[in-house]
N, CA, C and O of each residue as an XYZ file, in Angstrom:
468
protein
N       0.850     -1.175      0.000
C       0.000      0.000      0.000
C       0.891      1.232      0.000
O       1.870      1.316      0.741
N       0.520      2.197     -0.862
C       1.353      3.397     -0.925
C       1.265      4.201      0.369
O       0.315      4.072      1.141
N       2.239      4.999      0.573
C       2.312      5.821      1.769
C       1.491      7.093      1.551
O       1.985      8.060      0.972
N       0.204      7.091      2.028
C      -0.714      8.233      1.861
C      -0.887      8.886      3.237
O      -1.152      8.199      4.223
N      -0.738     10.190      3.298
C      -0.875     10.867      4.592
C      -2.310     10.772      5.119
O      -3.256     10.683      4.336
N      -2.468     10.791      6.433
C      -3.811     10.681      7.033
C      -4.758     11.812      6.612
O      -5.965     11.589      6.508
N      -4.244     12.999      6.373
C      -5.135     14.095      5.942
C      -5.732     13.821      4.572
O      -6.869     14.212      4.307
N      -4.992     13.160      3.702
C      -5.524     12.809      2.381
C      -6.654     11.802      2.533
O      -7.670     11.889      1.843
N      -6.472     10.828      3.457
C      -7.541      9.861      3.709
C      -8.788     10.586      4.245
O      -9.907     10.258      3.849
N      -8.606     11.553      5.129
C      -9.731     12.293      5.697
C     -10.446     13.103      4.611
O     -11.675     13.130      4.562
N      -9.686     13.751      3.759
C     -10.287     14.544      2.673
C     -11.058     13.629      1.725
O     -12.152     13.978      1.283
N     -10.499     12.464      1.411
C     -11.187     11.503      0.541
C     -12.477     11.005      1.171
O     -13.498     10.887      0.494
N     -12.431     10.710      2.478
C     -13.640     10.243      3.175
C     -14.711     11.323      3.186
O     -15.891     11.029      2.996
N     -14.307     12.585      3.410
C     -15.267     13.681      3.398
C     -15.873     13.880      2.002
O     -17.053     14.209      1.877
N     -15.074     13.682      0.969
C     -15.582     13.814     -0.396
C     -16.627     12.745     -0.689
O     -17.662     13.033     -1.291
N     -16.360     11.513     -0.265
C     -17.323     10.424     -0.470
C     -18.590     10.695      0.328
O     -19.694     10.471     -0.169
N     -18.446     11.175      1.555
C     -19.605     11.501      2.390
C     -20.418     12.628      1.745
O     -21.648     12.578      1.734
N     -19.729     13.644      1.206
C     -20.412     14.757      0.546
C     -21.226     14.264     -0.647
O     -22.368     14.685     -0.834
N     -20.656     13.390     -1.444
C     -21.364     12.852     -2.613
C     -22.582     12.051     -2.176
O     -23.641     12.148     -2.796
N     -22.444     11.262     -1.117
C     -23.568     10.462     -0.628
C     -24.703     11.361     -0.125
O     -25.874     11.089     -0.390
N     -24.360     12.418      0.590
C     -25.383     13.337      1.102
C     -26.070     14.060     -0.050
O     -27.286     14.252     -0.020
N     -25.311     14.461     -1.059
C     -25.904     15.135     -2.213
C     -26.886     14.221     -2.952
O     -27.951     14.673     -3.374
N     -26.540     12.949     -3.109
C     -27.443     11.987     -3.766
C     -28.711     11.821     -2.945
O     -29.816     11.821     -3.486
N     -28.541     11.677     -1.615
C     -29.705     11.516     -0.733
C     -30.600     12.756     -0.799
O     -31.821     12.620     -0.877
N     -30.020     13.969     -0.770
C     -30.797     15.205     -0.809
C     -31.534     15.354     -2.140
O     -32.674     15.819     -2.164
N     -30.903     14.969     -3.232
C     -31.542     15.062     -4.542
C     -32.749     14.137     -4.619
O     -33.801     14.519     -5.132
N     -32.594     12.930     -4.112
C     -33.719     11.978     -4.120
C     -34.849     12.468     -3.222
O     -36.020     12.320     -3.571
N     -34.515     13.052     -2.064
C     -35.542     13.593     -1.168
C     -36.292     14.735     -1.846
O     -37.513     14.831     -1.730
N     -35.575     15.593     -2.545
C     -36.199     16.706     -3.260
C     -37.105     16.189     -4.375
O     -38.183     16.738     -4.599
N     -36.678     15.142     -5.072
C     -37.519     14.552     -6.114
C     -38.804     13.982     -5.528
O     -39.879     14.136     -6.108
N     -38.694     13.324     -4.379
C     -39.897     12.784     -3.719
C     -40.828     13.913     -3.275
O     -42.047     13.799     -3.397
N     -40.255     15.000     -2.763
C     -41.063     16.134     -2.331
C     -41.789     16.760     -3.519
O     -42.970     17.093     -3.419
N     -41.093     16.920     -4.634
C     -41.723     17.487     -5.833
C     -42.823     16.593     -6.369
O     -43.871     17.080     -6.793
N     -42.592     15.282     -6.351
C     -43.622     14.351     -6.833
C     -44.869     14.425     -5.954
O     -45.989     14.408     -6.465
N     -44.683     14.508     -4.639
C     -45.824     14.614     -3.728
C     -46.566     15.931     -3.954
O     -47.795     15.971     -3.910
N     -45.818     16.998     -4.195
C     -46.427     18.298     -4.463
C     -47.244     18.255     -5.748
O     -48.372     18.747     -5.785
N     -46.686     17.676     -6.790
C     -47.407     17.569     -8.061
C     -48.687     16.748     -7.898
O     -49.724     17.086     -8.469
N     -48.612     15.680     -7.126
C     -49.785     14.835     -6.892
C     -50.874     15.625     -6.163
O     -52.049     15.538     -6.520
N     -50.486     16.395     -5.142
C     -51.461     17.209     -4.417
C     -52.082     18.258     -5.320
O     -53.285     18.507     -5.252
N     -51.265     18.875     -6.169
C     -51.778     19.909     -7.071
C     -52.760     19.324     -8.088
O     -53.778     19.947     -8.390
N     -52.468     18.142     -8.617
C     -53.382     17.500     -9.552
C     -54.704     17.179     -8.875
O     -55.770     17.341     -9.470
N     -54.633     16.725     -7.632
C     -55.847     16.404     -6.879
C     -56.674     17.668     -6.646
O     -57.893     17.650     -6.820
N     -56.022     18.763     -6.254
C     -56.728     20.016     -6.025
C     -57.338     20.563     -7.314
O     -58.454     21.082     -7.298
N     -56.616     20.451     -8.426
C     -57.155     20.935     -9.699
C     -58.369     20.111    -10.125
O     -59.330     20.658    -10.666
N     -58.331     18.806     -9.885
C     -59.479     17.957    -10.215
C     -60.687     18.350     -9.370
O     -61.807     18.408     -9.878
N     -60.466     18.623     -8.076
C     -61.565     19.057     -7.209
C     -62.105     20.406     -7.661
O     -63.313     20.635     -7.613
N     -61.230     21.297     -8.097
C     -61.648     22.611     -8.557
C     -62.496     22.501     -9.820
O     -63.522     23.170     -9.946
N     -62.069     21.662    -10.748
C     -62.843     21.475    -11.977
C     -64.198     20.864    -11.679
O     -65.196     21.246    -12.291
N     -64.250     19.916    -10.742
C     -65.526     19.306    -10.371
C     -66.454     20.348     -9.749
O     -67.655     20.346    -10.020
N     -65.909     21.238     -8.918
C     -66.727     22.280     -8.300
C     -67.233     23.260     -9.353
O     -68.370     23.724     -9.266
N     -66.414     23.578    -10.337
C     -66.850     24.484    -11.396
C     -67.957     23.849    -12.224
O     -68.900     24.533    -12.623
N     -67.856     22.552    -12.487
C     -68.908     21.869    -13.238
C     -70.209     21.867    -12.445
O     -71.284     22.031    -13.021
N     -70.123     21.683    -11.126
C     -71.321     21.721    -10.286
C     -71.940     23.111    -10.308
O     -73.162     23.246    -10.376
N     -71.105     24.147    -10.251
C     -71.615     25.517    -10.271
C     -72.296     25.828    -11.591
O     -73.332     26.493    -11.608
N     -71.734     25.360    -12.697
C     -72.323     25.625    -13.999
C     -73.642     24.875    -14.181
O     -74.541     25.359    -14.868
N     -73.759     23.706    -13.576
C     -74.976     22.923    -13.746
C     -76.064     23.345    -12.768
O     -77.207     22.910    -12.907
N     -75.745     24.168    -11.797
C     -76.734     24.620    -10.816
C     -77.712     25.570    -11.486
O     -77.399     26.201    -12.496
N     -78.911     25.661    -10.901
C     -79.937     26.555    -11.430
C     -79.551     28.003    -11.169
O     -78.580     28.279    -10.464
N     -80.331     28.939    -11.752
C     -80.048     30.361    -11.559
C     -80.177     30.699    -10.081
O     -80.984     30.092     -9.377
N     -79.401     31.652     -9.604
C     -79.488     32.025     -8.200
C     -80.802     32.736     -7.909
O     -81.378     33.352     -8.806
N     -81.287     32.662     -6.672
C     -82.522     33.375     -6.344
C     -82.300     34.888     -6.418
O     -81.166     35.364     -6.470
N     -83.424     35.637     -6.423
C     -83.335     37.091     -6.539
C     -82.534     37.710     -5.406
O     -81.923     38.763     -5.588
N     -82.525     37.071     -4.235
C     -81.781     37.629     -3.100
C     -80.282     37.577     -3.336
O     -79.536     38.352     -2.738
N     -79.826     36.665     -4.209
C     -78.393     36.563     -4.481
C     -77.935     37.611     -5.484
O     -76.740     37.882     -5.610
N     -78.898     38.203     -6.202
C     -78.534     39.207     -7.193
C     -78.399     40.538     -6.478
O     -79.369     41.054     -5.923
N     -77.229     41.079     -6.492
C     -76.983     42.348     -5.830
C     -75.958     43.135     -6.615
O     -75.457     42.662     -7.635
N     -75.645     44.317     -6.155
C     -74.704     45.141     -6.896
C     -73.311     44.551     -6.968
O     -72.535     44.937     -7.841
N     -72.967     43.631     -6.084
C     -71.628     43.067     -6.092
C     -71.496     41.825     -6.939
O     -70.392     41.299     -7.081
N     -72.598     41.331     -7.516
C     -72.514     40.087     -8.265
C     -72.571     40.353     -9.764
O     -73.056     41.395    -10.207
N     -72.072     39.406    -10.529
C     -72.093     39.513    -11.978
C     -73.519     39.412    -12.502
O     -73.834     39.960    -13.558
N     -74.381     38.715    -11.769
C     -75.770     38.574    -12.195
C     -76.461     39.925    -12.250
O     -77.351     40.132    -13.075
N     -76.063     40.847    -11.383
C     -76.678     42.175    -11.391
C     -76.328     42.926    -12.669
O     -77.118     43.743    -13.141
N     -75.172     42.664    -13.224
C     -74.758     43.340    -14.444
C     -75.500     42.773    -15.640
O     -75.872     43.520    -16.545
N     -75.721     41.464    -15.659
C     -76.356     40.821    -16.797
C     -77.862     40.716    -16.653
O     -78.539     40.284    -17.586
N     -78.404     41.101    -15.506
C     -79.830     40.982    -15.265
C     -80.571     42.193    -15.831
O     -80.005     43.278    -15.961
N     -81.856     41.988    -16.167
C     -82.694     43.084    -16.641
C     -83.271     43.878    -15.470
O     -83.751     44.997    -15.652
N     -83.223     43.306    -14.287
C     -83.792     43.963    -13.112
C     -82.841     45.034    -12.601
O     -81.623     44.902    -12.716
N     -83.404     46.094    -12.036
C     -82.584     47.137    -11.431
C     -82.110     46.662    -10.061
O     -82.910     46.169     -9.265
N     -80.840     46.805     -9.786
C     -80.367     46.403     -8.466
C     -80.874     47.369     -7.406
O     -81.147     48.535     -7.692
N     -80.997     46.880     -6.192
C     -81.439     47.722     -5.088
C     -80.340     48.734     -4.785
O     -79.162     48.380     -4.734
N     -80.726     49.990     -4.584
C     -79.693     50.986     -4.281
C     -79.074     50.724     -2.912
O     -79.752     50.321     -1.967
N     -77.788     50.959     -2.836
C     -77.107     50.769     -1.567
C     -77.366     51.961     -0.666
O     -77.514     53.093     -1.127
N     -77.415     51.686      0.615
C     -77.598     52.766      1.574
C     -76.313     53.566      1.669
O     -75.213     53.017      1.730
N     -76.483     54.859      1.679
C     -75.309     55.724      1.817
C     -74.833     55.656      3.263
O     -75.615     55.844      4.195
N     -73.580     55.392      3.432
C     -73.027     55.300      4.775
C     -72.867     56.700      5.336
O     -72.146     57.527      4.779
N     -73.552     56.958      6.451
C     -73.440     58.280      7.059
C     -72.133     58.351      7.831
O     -71.806     57.452      8.605
N     -71.400     59.414      7.617
C     -70.127     59.524      8.336
C     -70.389     59.704      9.830
O     -71.227     60.514     10.227
N     -69.690     58.971     10.625
C     -69.886     59.053     12.067
C     -68.981     60.142     12.621
O     -67.761     60.110     12.459
N     -69.609     61.095     13.270
C     -68.866     62.184     13.880
C     -68.536     61.764     15.304
O     -69.433     61.393     16.061
N     -67.281     61.815     15.676
C     -66.943     61.412     17.042
C     -67.525     62.394     18.047
O     -67.472     63.608     17.850
N     -68.083     61.853     19.127
C     -68.653     62.676     20.172
C     -67.574     63.023     21.170
O     -66.909     62.142     21.715
N     -67.402     64.304     21.407
C     -66.382     64.756     22.338
C     -67.020     64.920     23.707
O     -68.076     65.536     23.847
N     -66.373     64.367     24.698
C     -66.853     64.461     26.079
C     -65.835     65.232     26.910
O     -64.634     65.198     26.644
N     -66.341     65.922     27.912
C     -65.498     66.671     28.826
C     -65.645     66.047     30.206
O     -66.760     65.778     30.652
N     -64.528     65.816     30.882
C     -64.565     65.207     32.212
C     -64.650     66.311     33.277
O     -63.899     67.286     33.251
N     -65.582     66.126     34.204
C     -65.759     67.066     35.304
C     -64.555     66.971     36.244
O     -64.111     65.871     36.574
N     -64.024     68.127     36.678
C     -62.877     68.129     37.578
C     -63.255     67.678     38.979
O     -62.423     67.135     39.707
N     -64.505     67.899     39.359
C     -64.931     67.583     40.730
C     -65.262     66.100     40.904
O     -64.746     65.449     41.812
N     -66.130     65.565     40.024
C     -66.591     64.178     40.232
C     -66.121     63.207     39.150
O     -66.430     62.017     39.216
N     -65.381     63.695     38.159
C     -64.806     62.878     37.077
C     -65.858     62.243     36.160
O     -65.571     61.231     35.520
N     -67.064     62.809     36.081
C     -68.112     62.312     35.198
C     -67.917     62.895     33.805
O     -67.514     64.050     33.663
N     -68.201     62.102     32.779
C     -68.111     62.586     31.398
C     -69.388     63.334     31.044
O     -70.493     62.845     31.280
N     -69.225     64.533     30.471
C     -70.343     65.373     30.052
C     -70.151     65.754     28.595
O     -69.044     65.679     28.063
N     -71.252     66.169     27.949
C     -71.163     66.627     26.563
C     -70.284     67.863     26.483
O     -70.125     68.599     27.457
N     -69.717     68.074     25.298
C     -68.809     69.200     25.101
C     -69.523     70.543     25.257
O     -68.928     71.521     25.710
N     -70.791     70.582     24.882
C     -71.536     71.842     24.935
C     -72.050     72.189     26.341
O     -72.543     73.297     26.552
N     -71.948     71.282     27.284
C     -72.444     71.520     28.636
C     -71.561     72.539     29.358
O     -70.341     72.562     29.199
N     -72.229     73.386     30.163
C     -71.478     74.376     30.938
C     -71.336     73.937     32.392
O     -70.417     74.356     33.095
N     -72.270     73.079     32.833
C     -72.190     72.564     34.192
C     -72.266     71.048     34.140
O     -72.775     70.482     33.173
N     -71.767     70.394     35.167
C     -71.756     68.933     35.249
C     -73.169     68.418     35.466
O     -73.916     68.967     36.275
N     -73.534     67.374     34.751
C     -74.872     66.793     34.895
C     -74.984     66.021     36.211
O     -76.094     65.824     36.706
N     -73.897     65.594     36.770
C     -73.893     64.785     37.982
C     -73.868     65.648     39.239
O     -74.730     65.527     40.110
N     -72.856     66.527     39.319
C     -72.690     67.299     40.569
C     -73.015     68.771     40.433
O     -73.093     69.466     41.446
N     -73.209     69.277     39.221
C     -73.557     70.677     39.019
C     -72.394     71.638     39.026
O     -72.593     72.851     38.963
N     -71.169     71.116     39.103
C     -70.000     71.983     39.114
C     -69.791     72.602     37.744
O     -70.195     72.034     36.729
N     -69.153     73.776     37.717
C     -68.899     74.446     36.447
C     -67.768     73.718     35.700
O     -66.748     73.351     36.283
N     -67.984     73.525     34.395
C     -66.991     72.831     33.592
C     -66.004     73.762     33.045
O     -65.087     73.344     32.338
C-alpha cells in the first residue's frame, strides 16, 4: 500500500460523504416534488368538479342578485340601491374636575354634581 498521509484519507472520506449526502438530498427533493405535483393534480381535479357543479346549478334566487354580483350586471332587473353610509362624527366628552363624570362638550355645568366645567 502506498504511503498516503492521514489528511488525504480524511479529505477523501469527506468527499465520499459529501457525494452520498448530495445523492440523498436530490432523491428527497424529487420525492417532495412528486408529492407536491400529486397534491396539485388532486386540487385541480376538485376545482374542476366544483366548477362543473356551479355551472350545472340553477339560476341564483333574486336575493343573491346584488350590486356586487355579476348577475346584477347581466340581469334586466334594477339592483337595489345601496344605503349611503353616514359619516360618524366622534362625540367629544369633557370630564368634570370635581366628580370625574363625562359630560357633553356643549355643557357648561356637570350633569352629575352641578359643578362648572
